[in-house]
mmCIF file of the N, C-alpha and C atoms, coordinates in Angstrom:
data_MODEL
# 
_entry.id   MODEL 
# 
loop_
_atom_site.group_PDB 
_atom_site.id 
_atom_site.type_symbol 
_atom_site.label_atom_id 
_atom_site.label_alt_id 
_atom_site.label_comp_id 
_atom_site.label_asym_id 
_atom_site.label_entity_id 
_atom_site.label_seq_id 
_atom_site.pdbx_PDB_ins_code 
_atom_site.Cartn_x 
_atom_site.Cartn_y 
_atom_site.Cartn_z 
_atom_site.occupancy 
_atom_site.B_iso_or_equiv 
_atom_site.pdbx_formal_charge 
_atom_site.auth_seq_id 
_atom_site.auth_comp_id 
_atom_site.auth_asym_id 
_atom_site.auth_atom_id 
_atom_site.pdbx_PDB_model_num 
ATOM 1   N N  . UNK A 1 1  ? 66.599 142.259 112.860 1.00 0.00 ? 1  UNK A N  1 
ATOM 2   C CA . UNK A 1 1  ? 65.265 142.606 112.433 1.00 0.00 ? 1  UNK A CA 1 
ATOM 3   C C  . UNK A 1 1  ? 65.242 143.977 111.766 1.00 0.00 ? 1  UNK A C  1 
ATOM 4   N N  . UNK A 1 2  ? 65.957 144.938 112.323 1.00 0.00 ? 2  UNK A N  1 
ATOM 5   C CA . UNK A 1 2  ? 65.945 146.292 111.765 1.00 0.00 ? 2  UNK A CA 1 
ATOM 6   C C  . UNK A 1 2  ? 66.586 146.366 110.380 1.00 0.00 ? 2  UNK A C  1 
ATOM 7   N N  . UNK A 1 3  ? 67.427 145.407 110.046 1.00 0.00 ? 3  UNK A N  1 
ATOM 8   C CA . UNK A 1 3  ? 68.070 145.403 108.729 1.00 0.00 ? 3  UNK A CA 1 
ATOM 9   C C  . UNK A 1 3  ? 67.054 145.291 107.595 1.00 0.00 ? 3  UNK A C  1 
ATOM 10  N N  . UNK A 1 4  ? 65.861 144.822 107.897 1.00 0.00 ? 4  UNK A N  1 
ATOM 11  C CA . UNK A 1 4  ? 64.806 144.727 106.877 1.00 0.00 ? 4  UNK A CA 1 
ATOM 12  C C  . UNK A 1 4  ? 64.444 146.092 106.309 1.00 0.00 ? 4  UNK A C  1 
ATOM 13  N N  . UNK A 1 5  ? 64.719 147.138 107.071 1.00 0.00 ? 5  UNK A N  1 
ATOM 14  C CA . UNK A 1 5  ? 64.340 148.486 106.676 1.00 0.00 ? 5  UNK A CA 1 
ATOM 15  C C  . UNK A 1 5  ? 65.454 149.228 105.934 1.00 0.00 ? 5  UNK A C  1 
ATOM 16  N N  . UNK A 1 6  ? 66.650 148.678 105.912 1.00 0.00 ? 6  UNK A N  1 
ATOM 17  C CA . UNK A 1 6  ? 67.761 149.340 105.226 1.00 0.00 ? 6  UNK A CA 1 
ATOM 18  C C  . UNK A 1 6  ? 67.439 149.483 103.748 1.00 0.00 ? 6  UNK A C  1 
ATOM 19  N N  . UNK A 1 7  ? 67.655 150.666 103.243 1.00 0.00 ? 7  UNK A N  1 
ATOM 20  C CA . UNK A 1 7  ? 67.393 150.926 101.837 1.00 0.00 ? 7  UNK A CA 1 
ATOM 21  C C  . UNK A 1 7  ? 65.938 151.230 101.507 1.00 0.00 ? 7  UNK A C  1 
ATOM 22  N N  . UNK A 1 8  ? 65.090 151.237 102.512 1.00 0.00 ? 8  UNK A N  1 
ATOM 23  C CA . UNK A 1 8  ? 63.674 151.532 102.270 1.00 0.00 ? 8  UNK A CA 1 
ATOM 24  C C  . UNK A 1 8  ? 63.537 152.971 101.791 1.00 0.00 ? 8  UNK A C  1 
ATOM 25  N N  . UNK A 1 9  ? 62.862 153.168 100.670 1.00 0.00 ? 9  UNK A N  1 
ATOM 26  C CA . UNK A 1 9  ? 62.736 154.503 100.091 1.00 0.00 ? 9  UNK A CA 1 
ATOM 27  C C  . UNK A 1 9  ? 61.307 155.042 100.086 1.00 0.00 ? 9  UNK A C  1 
ATOM 28  N N  . UNK A 1 10 ? 60.394 154.311 100.695 1.00 0.00 ? 10 UNK A N  1 
ATOM 29  C CA . UNK A 1 10 ? 59.020 154.783 100.802 1.00 0.00 ? 10 UNK A CA 1 
ATOM 30  C C  . UNK A 1 10 ? 58.143 154.493 99.599  1.00 0.00 ? 10 UNK A C  1 
ATOM 31  N N  . UNK A 1 11 ? 58.680 153.857 98.569  1.00 0.00 ? 11 UNK A N  1 
ATOM 32  C CA . UNK A 1 11 ? 57.886 153.628 97.359  1.00 0.00 ? 11 UNK A CA 1 
ATOM 33  C C  . UNK A 1 11 ? 57.014 152.387 97.432  1.00 0.00 ? 11 UNK A C  1 
ATOM 34  N N  . UNK A 1 12 ? 57.293 151.498 98.346  1.00 0.00 ? 12 UNK A N  1 
ATOM 35  C CA . UNK A 1 12 ? 56.488 150.282 98.471  1.00 0.00 ? 12 UNK A CA 1 
ATOM 36  C C  . UNK A 1 12 ? 55.922 150.212 99.887  1.00 0.00 ? 12 UNK A C  1 
ATOM 37  N N  . UNK A 1 13 ? 54.751 149.660 100.043 1.00 0.00 ? 13 UNK A N  1 
ATOM 38  C CA . UNK A 1 13 ? 54.184 149.543 101.389 1.00 0.00 ? 13 UNK A CA 1 
ATOM 39  C C  . UNK A 1 13 ? 54.934 148.495 102.215 1.00 0.00 ? 13 UNK A C  1 
ATOM 40  N N  . UNK A 1 14 ? 55.033 148.753 103.498 1.00 0.00 ? 14 UNK A N  1 
ATOM 41  C CA . UNK A 1 14 ? 55.619 147.783 104.421 1.00 0.00 ? 14 UNK A CA 1 
ATOM 42  C C  . UNK A 1 14 ? 54.474 147.066 105.122 1.00 0.00 ? 14 UNK A C  1 
ATOM 43  N N  . UNK A 1 15 ? 54.442 145.765 105.041 1.00 0.00 ? 15 UNK A N  1 
ATOM 44  C CA . UNK A 1 15 ? 53.364 144.984 105.628 1.00 0.00 ? 15 UNK A CA 1 
ATOM 45  C C  . UNK A 1 15 ? 53.948 143.929 106.552 1.00 0.00 ? 15 UNK A C  1 
ATOM 46  N N  . UNK A 1 16 ? 53.607 144.029 107.833 1.00 0.00 ? 16 UNK A N  1 
ATOM 47  C CA . UNK A 1 16 ? 54.076 143.048 108.810 1.00 0.00 ? 16 UNK A CA 1 
ATOM 48  C C  . UNK A 1 16 ? 53.503 141.692 108.442 1.00 0.00 ? 16 UNK A C  1 
ATOM 49  N N  . UNK A 1 17 ? 54.357 140.701 108.416 1.00 0.00 ? 17 UNK A N  1 
ATOM 50  C CA . UNK A 1 17 ? 53.949 139.351 108.063 1.00 0.00 ? 17 UNK A CA 1 
ATOM 51  C C  . UNK A 1 17 ? 54.130 139.043 106.589 1.00 0.00 ? 17 UNK A C  1 
ATOM 52  N N  . UNK A 1 18 ? 54.365 140.076 105.790 1.00 0.00 ? 18 UNK A N  1 
ATOM 53  C CA . UNK A 1 18 ? 54.612 139.886 104.349 1.00 0.00 ? 18 UNK A CA 1 
ATOM 54  C C  . UNK A 1 18 ? 55.996 140.427 104.017 1.00 0.00 ? 18 UNK A C  1 
ATOM 55  N N  . UNK A 1 19 ? 56.116 141.737 103.853 1.00 0.00 ? 19 UNK A N  1 
ATOM 56  C CA . UNK A 1 19 ? 57.416 142.317 103.523 1.00 0.00 ? 19 UNK A CA 1 
ATOM 57  C C  . UNK A 1 19 ? 58.285 142.515 104.763 1.00 0.00 ? 19 UNK A C  1 
ATOM 58  N N  . UNK A 1 20 ? 57.669 142.510 105.939 1.00 0.00 ? 20 UNK A N  1 
ATOM 59  C CA . UNK A 1 20 ? 58.392 142.677 107.203 1.00 0.00 ? 20 UNK A CA 1 
ATOM 60  C C  . UNK A 1 20 ? 58.096 141.492 108.107 1.00 0.00 ? 20 UNK A C  1 
ATOM 61  N N  . UNK A 1 21 ? 59.155 140.871 108.620 1.00 0.00 ? 21 UNK A N  1 
ATOM 62  C CA . UNK A 1 21 ? 58.986 139.741 109.531 1.00 0.00 ? 21 UNK A CA 1 
ATOM 63  C C  . UNK A 1 21 ? 58.454 140.219 110.874 1.00 0.00 ? 21 UNK A C  1 
ATOM 64  N N  . UNK A 1 22 ? 57.560 139.450 111.449 1.00 0.00 ? 22 UNK A N  1 
ATOM 65  C CA . UNK A 1 22 ? 57.040 139.738 112.783 1.00 0.00 ? 22 UNK A CA 1 
ATOM 66  C C  . UNK A 1 22 ? 58.018 139.202 113.827 1.00 0.00 ? 22 UNK A C  1 
ATOM 67  N N  . UNK A 1 23 ? 57.866 139.669 115.044 1.00 0.00 ? 23 UNK A N  1 
ATOM 68  C CA . UNK A 1 23 ? 58.662 139.170 116.166 1.00 0.00 ? 23 UNK A CA 1 
ATOM 69  C C  . UNK A 1 23 ? 57.688 138.595 117.175 1.00 0.00 ? 23 UNK A C  1 
ATOM 70  N N  . UNK A 1 24 ? 57.869 137.356 117.522 1.00 0.00 ? 24 UNK A N  1 
ATOM 71  C CA . UNK A 1 24 ? 56.981 136.693 118.472 1.00 0.00 ? 24 UNK A CA 1 
ATOM 72  C C  . UNK A 1 24 ? 56.978 137.438 119.804 1.00 0.00 ? 24 UNK A C  1 
ATOM 73  N N  . UNK A 1 25 ? 55.796 137.778 120.286 1.00 0.00 ? 25 UNK A N  1 
ATOM 74  C CA . UNK A 1 25 ? 55.657 138.446 121.577 1.00 0.00 ? 25 UNK A CA 1 
ATOM 75  C C  . UNK A 1 25 ? 55.832 139.952 121.512 1.00 0.00 ? 25 UNK A C  1 
ATOM 76  N N  . UNK A 1 26 ? 56.096 140.490 120.331 1.00 0.00 ? 26 UNK A N  1 
ATOM 77  C CA . UNK A 1 26 ? 56.313 141.935 120.204 1.00 0.00 ? 26 UNK A CA 1 
ATOM 78  C C  . UNK A 1 26 ? 55.459 142.523 119.082 1.00 0.00 ? 26 UNK A C  1 
ATOM 79  N N  . UNK A 1 27 ? 54.275 142.007 118.933 1.00 0.00 ? 27 UNK A N  1 
ATOM 80  C CA . UNK A 1 27 ? 53.417 142.403 117.813 1.00 0.00 ? 27 UNK A CA 1 
ATOM 81  C C  . UNK A 1 27 ? 53.138 143.900 117.780 1.00 0.00 ? 27 UNK A C  1 
ATOM 82  N N  . UNK A 1 28 ? 52.788 144.482 118.909 1.00 0.00 ? 28 UNK A N  1 
ATOM 83  C CA . UNK A 1 28 ? 52.471 145.913 118.947 1.00 0.00 ? 28 UNK A CA 1 
ATOM 84  C C  . UNK A 1 28 ? 53.693 146.729 118.562 1.00 0.00 ? 28 UNK A C  1 
ATOM 85  N N  . UNK A 1 29 ? 54.852 146.378 119.092 1.00 0.00 ? 29 UNK A N  1 
ATOM 86  C CA . UNK A 1 29 ? 56.087 147.095 118.763 1.00 0.00 ? 29 UNK A CA 1 
ATOM 87  C C  . UNK A 1 29 ? 56.408 146.997 117.284 1.00 0.00 ? 29 UNK A C  1 
ATOM 88  N N  . UNK A 1 30 ? 56.247 145.828 116.706 1.00 0.00 ? 30 UNK A N  1 
ATOM 89  C CA . UNK A 1 30 ? 56.534 145.622 115.285 1.00 0.00 ? 30 UNK A CA 1 
ATOM 90  C C  . UNK A 1 30 ? 55.645 146.514 114.427 1.00 0.00 ? 30 UNK A C  1 
ATOM 91  N N  . UNK A 1 31 ? 54.363 146.548 114.708 1.00 0.00 ? 31 UNK A N  1 
ATOM 92  C CA . UNK A 1 31 ? 53.448 147.388 113.934 1.00 0.00 ? 31 UNK A CA 1 
ATOM 93  C C  . UNK A 1 31 ? 53.766 148.870 114.137 1.00 0.00 ? 31 UNK A C  1 
ATOM 94  N N  . UNK A 1 32 ? 54.067 149.269 115.359 1.00 0.00 ? 32 UNK A N  1 
ATOM 95  C CA . UNK A 1 32 ? 54.378 150.672 115.648 1.00 0.00 ? 32 UNK A CA 1 
ATOM 96  C C  . UNK A 1 32 ? 55.639 151.125 114.928 1.00 0.00 ? 32 UNK A C  1 
ATOM 97  N N  . UNK A 1 33 ? 56.686 150.336 115.000 1.00 0.00 ? 33 UNK A N  1 
ATOM 98  C CA . UNK A 1 33 ? 57.948 150.689 114.350 1.00 0.00 ? 33 UNK A CA 1 
ATOM 99  C C  . UNK A 1 33 ? 57.777 150.720 112.837 1.00 0.00 ? 33 UNK A C  1 
ATOM 100 N N  . UNK A 1 34 ? 57.094 149.740 112.291 1.00 0.00 ? 34 UNK A N  1 
ATOM 101 C CA . UNK A 1 34 ? 56.879 149.687 110.843 1.00 0.00 ? 34 UNK A CA 1 
ATOM 102 C C  . UNK A 1 34 ? 56.096 150.906 110.361 1.00 0.00 ? 34 UNK A C  1 
ATOM 103 N N  . UNK A 1 35 ? 55.022 151.249 111.042 1.00 0.00 ? 35 UNK A N  1 
ATOM 104 C CA . UNK A 1 35 ? 54.227 152.428 110.676 1.00 0.00 ? 35 UNK A CA 1 
ATOM 105 C C  . UNK A 1 35 ? 55.056 153.704 110.789 1.00 0.00 ? 35 UNK A C  1 
ATOM 106 N N  . UNK A 1 36 ? 55.850 153.809 111.851 1.00 0.00 ? 36 UNK A N  1 
ATOM 107 C CA . UNK A 1 36 ? 56.662 155.001 112.071 1.00 0.00 ? 36 UNK A CA 1 
ATOM 108 C C  . UNK A 1 36 ? 57.732 155.156 110.986 1.00 0.00 ? 36 UNK A C  1 
ATOM 109 N N  . UNK A 1 37 ? 58.356 154.072 110.602 1.00 0.00 ? 37 UNK A N  1 
ATOM 110 C CA . UNK A 1 37 ? 59.374 154.137 109.551 1.00 0.00 ? 37 UNK A CA 1 
ATOM 111 C C  . UNK A 1 37 ? 58.753 154.598 108.236 1.00 0.00 ? 37 UNK A C  1 
ATOM 112 N N  . UNK A 1 38 ? 57.587 154.082 107.904 1.00 0.00 ? 38 UNK A N  1 
ATOM 113 C CA . UNK A 1 38 ? 56.908 154.521 106.676 1.00 0.00 ? 38 UNK A CA 1 
ATOM 114 C C  . UNK A 1 38 ? 56.584 156.014 106.731 1.00 0.00 ? 38 UNK A C  1 
ATOM 115 N N  . UNK A 1 39 ? 56.044 156.452 107.855 1.00 0.00 ? 39 UNK A N  1 
ATOM 116 C CA . UNK A 1 39 ? 55.654 157.854 108.005 1.00 0.00 ? 39 UNK A CA 1 
ATOM 117 C C  . UNK A 1 39 ? 56.868 158.780 107.947 1.00 0.00 ? 39 UNK A C  1 
ATOM 118 N N  . UNK A 1 40 ? 57.923 158.439 108.669 1.00 0.00 ? 40 UNK A N  1 
ATOM 119 C CA . UNK A 1 40 ? 59.117 159.294 108.706 1.00 0.00 ? 40 UNK A CA 1 
ATOM 120 C C  . UNK A 1 40 ? 59.833 159.317 107.361 1.00 0.00 ? 40 UNK A C  1 
ATOM 121 N N  . UNK A 1 41 ? 59.834 158.210 106.640 1.00 0.00 ? 41 UNK A N  1 
ATOM 122 C CA . UNK A 1 41 ? 60.457 158.175 105.319 1.00 0.00 ? 41 UNK A CA 1 
ATOM 123 C C  . UNK A 1 41 ? 59.718 159.105 104.370 1.00 0.00 ? 41 UNK A C  1 
ATOM 124 N N  . UNK A 1 42 ? 58.406 159.067 104.382 1.00 0.00 ? 42 UNK A N  1 
ATOM 125 C CA . UNK A 1 42 ? 57.612 159.960 103.526 1.00 0.00 ? 42 UNK A CA 1 
ATOM 126 C C  . UNK A 1 42 ? 57.837 161.429 103.897 1.00 0.00 ? 42 UNK A C  1 
ATOM 127 N N  . UNK A 1 43 ? 57.895 161.715 105.192 1.00 0.00 ? 43 UNK A N  1 
ATOM 128 C CA . UNK A 1 43 ? 58.130 163.075 105.660 1.00 0.00 ? 43 UNK A CA 1 
ATOM 129 C C  . UNK A 1 43 ? 59.505 163.575 105.214 1.00 0.00 ? 43 UNK A C  1 
ATOM 130 N N  . UNK A 1 44 ? 60.522 162.751 105.379 1.00 0.00 ? 44 UNK A N  1 
ATOM 131 C CA . UNK A 1 44 ? 61.870 163.142 104.966 1.00 0.00 ? 44 UNK A CA 1 
ATOM 132 C C  . UNK A 1 44 ? 61.953 163.384 103.461 1.00 0.00 ? 44 UNK A C  1 
ATOM 133 N N  . UNK A 1 45 ? 61.265 162.570 102.681 1.00 0.00 ? 45 UNK A N  1 
ATOM 134 C CA . UNK A 1 45 ? 61.264 162.773 101.230 1.00 0.00 ? 45 UNK A CA 1 
ATOM 135 C C  . UNK A 1 45 ? 60.647 164.124 100.873 1.00 0.00 ? 45 UNK A C  1 
ATOM 136 N N  . UNK A 1 46 ? 59.587 164.521 101.584 1.00 0.00 ? 46 UNK A N  1 
ATOM 137 C CA . UNK A 1 46 ? 58.961 165.819 101.335 1.00 0.00 ? 46 UNK A CA 1 
ATOM 138 C C  . UNK A 1 46 ? 59.914 166.955 101.686 1.00 0.00 ? 46 UNK A C  1 
ATOM 139 N N  . UNK A 1 47 ? 60.583 166.832 102.829 1.00 0.00 ? 47 UNK A N  1 
ATOM 140 C CA . UNK A 1 47 ? 61.508 167.876 103.290 1.00 0.00 ? 47 UNK A CA 1 
ATOM 141 C C  . UNK A 1 47 ? 62.680 168.015 102.327 1.00 0.00 ? 47 UNK A C  1 
ATOM 142 N N  . UNK A 1 48 ? 63.250 166.901 101.926 1.00 0.00 ? 48 UNK A N  1 
ATOM 143 C CA . UNK A 1 48 ? 64.415 166.916 101.044 1.00 0.00 ? 48 UNK A CA 1 
ATOM 144 C C  . UNK A 1 48 ? 64.062 167.460 99.662  1.00 0.00 ? 48 UNK A C  1 
ATOM 145 N N  . UNK A 1 49 ? 62.844 167.217 99.210  1.00 0.00 ? 49 UNK A N  1 
ATOM 146 C CA . UNK A 1 49 ? 62.454 167.653 97.867  1.00 0.00 ? 49 UNK A CA 1 
ATOM 147 C C  . UNK A 1 49 ? 62.162 169.151 97.783  1.00 0.00 ? 49 UNK A C  1 
ATOM 148 N N  . UNK A 1 50 ? 62.069 169.821 98.925  1.00 0.00 ? 50 UNK A N  1 
ATOM 149 C CA . UNK A 1 50 ? 61.772 171.272 98.926  1.00 0.00 ? 50 UNK A CA 1 
ATOM 150 C C  . UNK A 1 50 ? 63.003 172.087 98.625  1.00 0.00 ? 50 UNK A C  1 
# 
């Protein structure tokens, strides 16, 4: 499941059920991880660009 995020560069939105597969019985975790990956990728891009 985590391989879906490899190569993610923050330029496209991650949407559970569309660009990211959901996991049965782990809906909250899937949304939390997806949101966190988007946020951390954007933060890292800001830090690296300074």
